[in-house]
N, C-alpha and C positions, 0 to 999 in steps of 0.2 A: 505443291511446295511453293512458297512465295519467294520473291527475290531476296528478302531478308534471310530466309532459311538457307537459301543457296549460298549467301555470303558467309554464313557461319557453320555450315554443315561439316566441312572438313575438320575444322578445329574442334567442334563439339563432338564429332564422331571419335576423334582421338581421345578427347576427355572422357567420353562414355566408356571407351575401352579400359581406361584406367579407373573410372568410378569417381563419385564426389557429390557435394551438396551445400545448402545454406538455410537460413531461418527468416522471420517476419518483422512488421512495423508497428510499433506501439503508438504512443502519443506524440505530441509536438516536440518533446524533449528527447525523443529517442535518438536523434542524429547528433546530439551534442556530445562532443568528445571532451576529455579532460582539458583544462586550460594549458595548452602547449603551443608554442609558436609554430605556425605552418603545418599543423596536424590536419590532414584532410578529414572532412566529415561527409556524411551522406545527406541527401535531401529527403525529407518526408513529404510525399505528395498525396493530395486528396485524389479521389477517383477521377474527377474531371481533369485535374492536373496530370495524372498518370496517363490518361487517354490522350491528352494533348502531347505529352512527352513521347509516347509511342508513335503518334501520327506525324510529329515534326522531326523525328530522328529515325531515318530509315535503317540505321545500323544498330538501333537499340535492341538489346537482348532481354526479353522478359523471362524471368526465372521463377518458377513455382517451387517452393520448398515444402509444400504441405503433403499430407498423406492422401489428398483428395484429387490429385491430378487426373487420374483415370476417369473420375466422375465428371469433372468440369474444370475449365481453366480459361484464362485470358487467351484469345486466339493467337497462335504462333508461339506460345510460351514453351520453354524447355523445362524439364523436370529433373531436379537434383534434390531429392528428399533429404531433409535435415535429420530426421529421426533414424534413418538407416545408414548414415555415414557417407552417402553418395556425394553430397556437397563437398565434404572434406577431401575426398579422393579426386574430384574434378577441379577444384579451385585453382590449383597450380597450373592447370592446362588451359584455362580460359584466357582469352585475349585481353590483356590489361588496357589496351587502347580503346576498347569499345565501351559505350554507355550501357549500364545495366539497370533494370527495374526488377527488384526482388519483392516477392510477396508470399505470404502464407494464407491459410484459410481465414484466419483472423489476423488482427494487427500485431499480435505478440510475437509471431514467428519471424516476421520480416526484418525487424530491427537487429536481431542477433545475427542474421545472415549478412545484412549490410555492414554491420560492425566488423564482422569477420573478413569481408572483402576489403574494407578499408585497411585493416591490419595487415592484409596480404599484399598491399600496395596498389590496389585499384583506386582510381581517382574519380571516376564518373559513375557513382552509385546512387540510386534513389530507391526508396521503398514505398509501398502503397499503404498509407494510413488506413487502418480498418481491414486490411487484407482483401481477399477475394470477396468476402461478404460485402464490403463497401462497393466494389466493382459491380457486383450483382444487384445490390440495392439501387445503384444509379441507373440500372436498366441497360448497361452496355452489353455488347455481344459476348457470348461465351462459346467455347468448343466443348463438345461432349463426346466426340468420337476418339477412339484410340488413333494415334498418328505420330507424325514426326516429333522429335524432341523428347520422347519417352526415355528416361534414364535407367530403366531396369528391365 
């Protein structure tokens, strides 16, 4: 377990007990909110930007909202699947002060999850453009073992 996991394990274990989840990142317009004053939006990051975001923010929480977590994921990511309702149950229990990187298998899942987090009051949210496929295509490391962060 990494230091980042240790920092988040107690809050995430409580969240897992309650359940919850999120979705993915589409194109460059995915983070654009309706024109309202001071409405927070999320950042859409390319795979290289997402890797840098993780490396430069030791407290970032990577969240996989896909159905494929058990097969492969970004190292250290937590799993709150969107399709089974896990994300919705966990969302209220996550620490609003931490930065989050959300992603699905493709880019379409991440934006919906990021939008949901913003609507719930999170301010430091980014999603991975192109999803896990973009991460994989960039040749970045992946985890394939079952391990910490599994939400079901």
